[in-house]
N, C-alpha and C positions, 0 to 999 in steps of 0.2 A: 811248488814252493810258496805261492801266495797264501796268506792266512785269511780264512773266512770265519768270522766270529759269530757267535749267537748261542753256543752251547753253554752249559753250566760251568762256572768257574770253580776251581778247587778251593782257592783262598777267598773268593768273593771280592777280589780287587777290581775296582773300576777306574778307568782313566776318563776324567771329565772333560779335558780340554786338549787342544793341539794349537800350534801356531802355524799360520799359513805364510809361506815365503813366496812372494811374487817376484819373479826374475826381473821383469820390466821396471820394478820399483827399486831394485838393488836393496831389498829389505834384508837386514842383518842384525846380529847381536854382537857386541864387542866388549872386551875387557882387557886391561893390561894388568897382569899379575905381578906382584912384588913379593919380597921375602923368599923363604925357602920352602920347597915342596917337602912332603913326607919322604918321597923317594925321587930318584931321577931316572930310573930304568924300568919301573913297573907302573902300569896303569891299565884301566879298563874303561872302554867307552860303550855305553848301551843306549840305544834309542829305537823308537818306532818311526817309520816314515811311510808316507803315501806319495807316490811320484805324481808330478803334474804332467810332464810330457816326456816320456822315456825315449821317444824317437829322436830327440834332439842330440846332435853329435858333439855339441860344445861341452866343455868341462863345467860341472856343477858341484862345487865343494860344500860339504856339510860342516866340517870342523877342521880348523887349521890353527897353527901356532908358530910364531917366529922361533927358529932354532938359533940362528946367528946371522947378523947382517940382513940380507934379503932372502936367506934360505929358510924354508919352513917345512914342518911336518904337516901332512894333510890327508884327509880321507874324503871320499866323495864319488859321485858317478862321473865318469870321464869319457870323452870321445877318444877312442884309442887310435893311435896313428897308423894302424894297418886297415882302417876303414870300418872296424867293428865298433858299434856304440852300444851303450847300455851297460858297460862293465863297471864294476866297483873297484876303485883303486885305493891302495894304501901306499903312501910315498914318504920315505924318510930322507931328509937331506943330510949331507956330510957322511961319508963312509958308505954310501949306497952305490949300487951299480945300475940301478934302474927301478922302475915302478913295479910294485906287485899288484896283481889282480887276483880276484877269486876265480879259481879254476876247478875243473872236475877230473883232472888227470889227463894225460895224453895231449897236453898243450891245448886243451879246450877251455875257453873262457865261459863263465856263467854270465848271462845277460839278464837284466831286470827290465821287463817290458810291460808289466801289468800296472796300469794306473787306477784300477778299481779296488785294489787290495792294500792292506797295511803289511809291511815287512818289518821284522824285528832283526836288528843287527847288534851283535856283540863283538867288539874288537878287543881282545885281551892280549896285552903285550908284556913281556919280561925278557929284556935283552941280556940278562945274566945267564940264561939257559945255555948249557953247553951244546945241546942239540939244536941246530938251526931251525928245524921245523917246529920247535916248541916256543920260539921267541915271539911269533905272531900267530895267534889263533883267532879265526873268524867264524862266527856262528850266524846262520840265517834261519830264523824261525826254529831255534833250538838245535839245529843240525850243523855240525862242524863241516866247513868247506875247506878244501885244499887251498893253500896260499902258495902257489908255485909259479904261476904264469907271470912273466914280465916281458916288457918290450925292450929290445936291444937292437937298434938300427932297423926297426920294423918287424923283427922276427920274434916269435913267442918261444921262450925257453922255459926250463923247469927249475930255475934257481930261486931259492928264497933269499931275499936281499935285505938283511938286517945284520950288521956286524955285532959281534958279541960285546956286551957292556956299553952299548950305545946309550948316551944320555939323551933322553927324549925331548924334542921341542915342546911337546905337550906339557912337560914338567920343567920348563925353563921360564924364568921371570921374563916377562915381555908381553907383547900383544897376542891375544887369542881372539878368534872370530868363529861364530856359528852362522853359516849361511853364505860365506864368501871365502876367497883366497886371501889370507891376511897379508901376503907379500905386496899386494897392490889393492888398496881399498876399493870396494865396489866392483871387482872383477870376478869372473868365474863364479857367479852367484848361484845360489840354490833356487830350485823351482819345485815346490811341493810342500807337504805338511810334515812337521816333526812333533813327536809327543813323548812324554816320559823319558826325558834326556838325563841320563846319569853319567857323571865322570868321576871315576874312583882313582885317587892318587895313592899309590903304594902297594897295590895288589893286582894279581892277574886272576880275575874272577871267572867262574863258570857261568854258562847261560842260565842255569837253574837258579841263580841268585836273582834273576830278573824276569823269568818266565816259567811256565808250567804247562803240562798237557792236561786238557780238560777231559770230561767223560766221553767225548766223541773223538779223542785222539788229536785234537787241534791245539796248536801252540798258542797260548794266550798270556797276557801280562801278569806279573806278580810283583808286588811292591818290594823293593830292595830294603833290607833291614840291617845291613852292615855299616862299617865305618867308611868315611869318605876321604880321610886324609886332608892335609892342609889346602891343596889346590882343588879338592873335590867340590862338586856342585850337583844339585838336582833341580831340574826345571819341570814344573807342572803346567806352566802357561795358563794360570788361572786369573792373573791380573791383567788389567788393560792400560795401566799407566805408562807414561813415556819416560819416567825417571829411572835412574840407576839405583834402585832401592827395592824394598820388599813389596811395593805396590806396582812395580814396573813389569812389563811383559817379559823381561829377562831376569825375573826374581829367582834367586837361589833359595830353595826351601830345605836344604840339607842341614841347616844350622850353622853353616860356615859364613853366610852372608856374602858369598862370592857372586854378587849380582852383576849381570851384563847390561850394557846400555843398548836400548832399542834404537835402531836407525832406519828411517823410512818405513816404519811399521805403524799401523793404525789399530784402534780398538776392534775394528771389524776383522782383523787378522787373527784374533783369538776366537777359535771355533769350538763347537761340540762334536765335530767330526773326528772320531777317535778309534783306536784299535778295538775298543769294547762296544762301540756303536758307530759303525761305518755308514756315512751318508752317501747318497748318490751324488755324482758329479757328471758333467759331460764327458764323453769318452773319446779322446783324440785318436785312439786306434780304430774307432768306428767312423772315422772321418772320411766317408766316401766323397764328400765335397772337399777336394784336396786344397782348395784355396781358403779354407777357414783357418783361423788361428785361435788359440786358447790361452787364457791367462787367469790370474786370481785363483790358482788351484783348480783349474778347469771349471770354474763357475762363471767365466766371462767368455763370450763368443763374438768374434768379429769376422765378417765375411765380405770380401770385395771381389768383384769380377762378374762375369756373365753367366756361368753355370748356375742352375737353380736346383738344389737338392737339400738334404738334411743330415744332421748328425744326432745320434741317440744318446741316452743317458747310460751310465754304467750299471744301472739296476732296472730290470723289467719286472712285470707282475703278471701272474696267471690267475689271481683272484684278489679279493679285498677292495677297499676304497681308499683313494690316495689323493693328496692335495699338494700343490706346489705353486710357486709364483715366478713370474718373469718380468724384470724391469727393462723397458725399452730405453736404451741409451740413445740410439740413433735409428729411426725407422727407415731412413733413406727413401727408397722408392717402393719397398715391399717387404714387410715382415711375414714370417711363417712360423706359427707356434701351434703345437698340437701333440698328437700321439700317433704311433705307427707300429704295426705288428712286425713287419719284415724289414730287412736291411735295404738300404738304397742300392740298387744294382748299377747305377750309372750317374753321370754328371748332370742329367736333366730330369731325374726322377724326383717327384715331389710327394709330400705327405698327402693322403687323401685322393690319390689318383686311382685308388681301388676302394673296396668297401672295408678294408682292414685298417683304416686310419682316417684322421680328419685334421685339417689345419684351420686356424683362425688367421685371416688376412688383415692387413693394415686397414682395409676399408670397413672392417667389422663383419665381412662375409665369412661364412663357413664354406669349406671346400672339401667335399667327400665324394667318392665314386666318380671323380672327374668333372663334377659340376659345382657351380657357385650358387649360394642362396643367402638371403639376408639373415643376419642373426643378432648383432648388437651394434652399438655405435662405433664409429671409426676410432682408431688409436692415434695417440700423440706421443712425442718424446716425453720420457719420465713417467709415463703411465706404468702402473704395476698390474700386469695381467694375472688373473687368478684362474687356475685350472683344477677342476675336480673330476677325477676319473673313477667311475664305478665299474671295476672290471667284472664284478659278479653279474651285473646286468648289461655290460658292454655299452655304457652310456658315458658321454663326455659333456661337461658343462664349462663355459667360459664366462669370465667377468672381468671387471677392471675397477681398480681404486675403491674397493669395498662394496660394489654392487654387481649383480649378476645379469647376464643378457637375458632378454625376454623372448628371443627368437623372432622378433618383429622389427628389429633395427634399433632397439633401445637398450640401455644398460641401467636398469632401474629396479631390479629385484633384490630383496633382502637375502634370499636363499637360492641355491641352484634349483631351477624349476623347468627349464627348457632343455630337455635332453636331446643330444645328437647321438643317434644309434650307429654303431659300427658292427661289423661281422668279423669275429676273430676266433681262433682256435688254439693259439699259442701265447707265448709271452708278448706283452705289449710294452713299449718303451715311450717315455716322454721324449720329445724331439724338438729341435729348432732348425729353421732353414732360412733361406734367402730367396725372395721373389724379385729382387732388384737386378737389373741388367748392367748397372754401372756404378751406383753408389755403394757405400760401405754400411752394411747393417750391423748394429752392435746391440747385444743383449747382456744382461747379467741374470743368471738363473738362481733361484733359491729353492732348494729341496728341503730347507730347514737349517742350512748352514750358509747364511747370506754373506756375500762379499761386499754388499752395500749396506749403508746405515739403516737400521730399523727403528722407527719412532715409537711403535706401540707394543711390540714384542708379544706375539701370540704363539702359544704352543698347542699341540694337539691334545687329545684327551688322555694320552699316556704321558704327557709332559715333555714330549720330544719336539724339537724344531723351534725355530725363531722366525715368525712370519709377520709381515706388516698388517695383515688382515686376519680376522677370526677364521679358524679352520672349521669348515662345515661339520655338523654333527655326524659322527660315524666315519669320518675321513681321517687319514693319518699321513705323517711325513714319511718320505722314502728313506728309511734307514734300516740297518740289519735287525735292531731290536723289534721294530714294528713288523718287519717281514717275518721274523721268527714267530711272532704272536698272531699276526693278522693276514700274512701273505700266503 
């Protein structure tokens, strides 16, 4: 079900930006609607999303609206009360008997676990339909999913729960939120990326209004060209302002000017990680070091405890030349930055304990094949470590703050020149680890989609990525467009 992009588009539509919602910040968009909607019983919600941590069992709401009092209509990823997590819920208040989940028939729920891919959701609602199964239609990557599973006292049944002619909270004057549960501000907040968010007031649309199949049979975005209705809006997330206007992060570009107010969002939350150019992030499902935590759309890593091992990125490479950066927020007693071919098999495995990987340690030493050797100067908090990986020649280079290591204990080279050779035969992944037995090591990683502020803004030769320092000649950011061309 995940969408992997990179083939040719039929319509040529590109999504330039997404908005990163960090759960710890309670980052949300809010608007209170007034006046009358075009309809009260029909709407369509379409968006693309990339999950941050699909393993978390807590409720993570994407879009919600007050129906009456403290009752709300809501869609999002929820921790289901029979212990299953990763399910997608559609919940209507008043007249409902329970929450609906995406199912596959036979009381089986669909779970969404892939944090490396973009998913497209279309929720098309028309409560006037006489046939209950036609009132709520849900499509994931262009394929209609059954909406039959609900929780009733912990049991999964096959009832579709939306009464006929129900007046939708999404089309009711009052508070609406993207990224939280509107019933209680700052709760059940979302964790992940959203892109190309369309809300259509008055019609129950088909998925083909928002997506298409490319020449490789992959579901990809298509720009919506229809009417939006009075309450409708379209968010492209191209602006970085904090106001409730056309320059804000919650700007509506449908022509309705239904702008949302950004709350606890920063300019760095507007990213170029999108369904048409998917950037690498850290992979929480590859988290063999079980004490690590992830935030900022899986671009921030925090590790506290005694085990020493690593976590890899969502994208690995078998050829080509690649560049990324790591900002050290807290080096504690031992950083570990590098590349590794294989998965970590246990809680004490480290990068570079064989010939198929290498790590740069806080001391400036390189560690490969189980041994340490001098490479560059020691690291400090707020240093930005540069990594250049030449997979074609299996060489790794490290630098810091705009200069590269010379292999003799100095960081003073203008270009990568002191190669660290590794021996690999398969995909190699960027990786981060922890060499500290007690303190908390914290990094923010930048594969071209930084979660920290960039002052100089350097892209690669293809125009992709946003880096603090110049990308070495011939090297590229880790994203699907570059992988399709150079990987």
